[in-house]
N, C-alpha and C positions, 0 to 999 in steps of 0.2 A: 383627792380630786372633789370630794362632796363638799368640802369647805370652799374651795374655789367657786363651786356652783353657787353656793349660798351667798358669797360675796357678789357674784354677778347679779343674783335676783336683787340684793340690796342695792347695788348701784343703779339697776335698772329702775327700781323704785324711786330712788333720789332723783335720776333723770327724769322721770315722769312728774315728780314733784317741782323740779326745776322749770320744766317745760311749761307747767300750768302757769307759773307765774311770770316766764318769759313772754307767753302769749299775752298774757293779761298786762304786763309791762309795755310791749309794743303797741297793743290796741290803746292804752292809756296814753302814751306818748302821741300817738296819731290824734286822739281826741283832745289832747291837753288836759285831760282830767282823768282821775281815778276811776276805771271801770271794772266790772267783774263779768267776763262773757261766760256763756254756757260751758265752753270748752274746759274752763278752769275746773269745774266740778266732776266732768267725766275723767280728766286727768287724775284728779284727786282720788276718786273712787277706786281706779285701777292701782295707783301707787299705794293707797293704804291697804289694800288686800295684800300686795307683795310685801310691803315693809312690816306688816303684821306678822305674816309668816316668818320673815326673816328674824324678827325680834323674839319670837316664841322660839326659834330655833336657837338663838344667842341666850334664851331663858332671862331676857331683859324685861322686868316688869315695868319700867319706866316707859319705854317705847311702846311696849304692848298694849298698856292701857290707854296711851295717847291715840294710838291707831283705831282701837275699837270705839272710842267716843267720836273721834273725827269721822270714821266711815258713815256713823249713823247720821251725823249732820250734813255730810256731803249728799247722801241719799235723799234726805228731807228737803234739801235745796233743790235738787233734780225734782223732786215732787212739786215743789212750788212753781218751778219753770214750765214744766210740763204737766201742769194740773189737768188740762183737758183729755190727756192720754191715760191718766191713772185714776184710781178710785179716789173719790173726794173724801174718803177718811183719812184722819190725820196719821193714824198708825200703820198706814199701808206700807210705809218705808221700812217698818220693822221686819216683814217677812224677807225683803231683799237683804237687809242687814244681816239676818240670821243665815240666810243661804251663803252669802259671801264670807262672813267671819268664821263659821264653824269649819269649813274645809281648809281654810288659811291656818287656823290653829291645829287642826289635826296633822295636816302636813309638816307644818314646822315643828311639831312636838315629835312625831314618829320618824322624822327623816333627820331629826337632830341628834345630838349626842346623848348617851345614857346619863341619868342624874349623877352617877359616880364619876363621870368622866367631865362634868361641868366645872371650869374654874371659877374660884370666888373672885371675879373681878370686881365687886363692889363692897365698900365698907358702908357702915351706918351714915356717915357723913355724905358721901357722894350719891348714895341712894335717895337720902332726904333732899339734897340739892337738886338731883335730877327729877325727883317727883315734884317739887316746887316748880322747876322751870317747865315741867310738862304741863303742870296744872295751869299756869299763866299761858302757855302755847295753846292749850286746848280751850282754855276758857274764852279765847278770841272768837272761837266758832260758837260757843255757848251764846255770848254777847250776840254774834250775828244772827244766830238762830232765834234767839229772844226778840230781836228787833225785826226780823222778818215775820215772825208769827205775829206781831202786833199789826202790821200793816197788810199781811196776807200776800206778800210777795217777797222774792229774794232781794234784799238788800245788804250794803256793806258799810256800817258806822265807822267814824274815824277811830274810834277806840280799839277796833279790829287791828288796826296796823300798829298801835302803840303795844298792845298786848303781844302781837306777832314779834316785833323787835325784841322786846325784854325777854320774852320766852325763849325765843332762839338764841339770843346771846347766852343765855344760862345753859341751854342745852347744847350749845357749841362747846362750852367749859366743861360740861359733864362728859361729852364724847371724848375730848382730848384725854380726860382723866381715865376713861375706862378704854382708850385707844381703840376706839371703833371707826374706823376710816369711812365707813358708809354714812353715818350720821355726821361726822365733821364736814364731809363735802357738801351734804345737803343743807346743813345750817349756815355754813359759810356763805354760800350763794344767797340764801334767803335774807340774811341780814342786809344785803346790799338792795334787794328788790323791795324790802319793807321801807327802807330810809327814802328810796326813789319815790314811793307812793305818798308818803308823808309830805315830801317836797311838792308834787303834783297837787295835793289837796290844797296845801297852802298857798300856792301859786294860783289856784282855781279861786280861792276865796278872795284872795287880794284883787284878782282881775274883775270879780264881780262887784267890788265896792265902788259906789258912785264916786266919780271924781268931782272935786269942787269946781264950779263954774267961776270963771275970771270976771 
């Protein structure tokens, strides 16, 4: 039964990850341009904590590392957005990251299988492939973080969506290889959203170009 409970936690995490992009998608469709609402970051924080715990339970280093880095970036963006409510110090988000990540890792590890019971689901090729995909997927938020730090507010550059699409496709392949239904579901939905945002960005650029006068 505990394995079904962990699957439930994983699916809830992916549902939250999907919900963040669903909200982002709907608001972007309404505005006819790609937006990044504050709800996106709150959904991201909750989902990252749950998926981190699930990945630790699975003893999956690829997903665990990605969620640890992602959680830090989500919290930093919330500090950008709600700067007037938080300390002006840039490392303020670090305390929130520690308070959220440590319990998630603890619960995932101690309520997971004993090390002797963990199946070897990864070989060297798929571990490397998954880490490359996770690196690309995580780097999207590093790019977004760097761009936001430069201007002092939360922004989303176009490169974010290209890295999202490439990393998601690789992680989807990785998830199929290791037979993880939670990751398969989340990445399959994500690919659709990333493609649609790139289309919206392209259409927005085209609509802003001046038309030639007759």
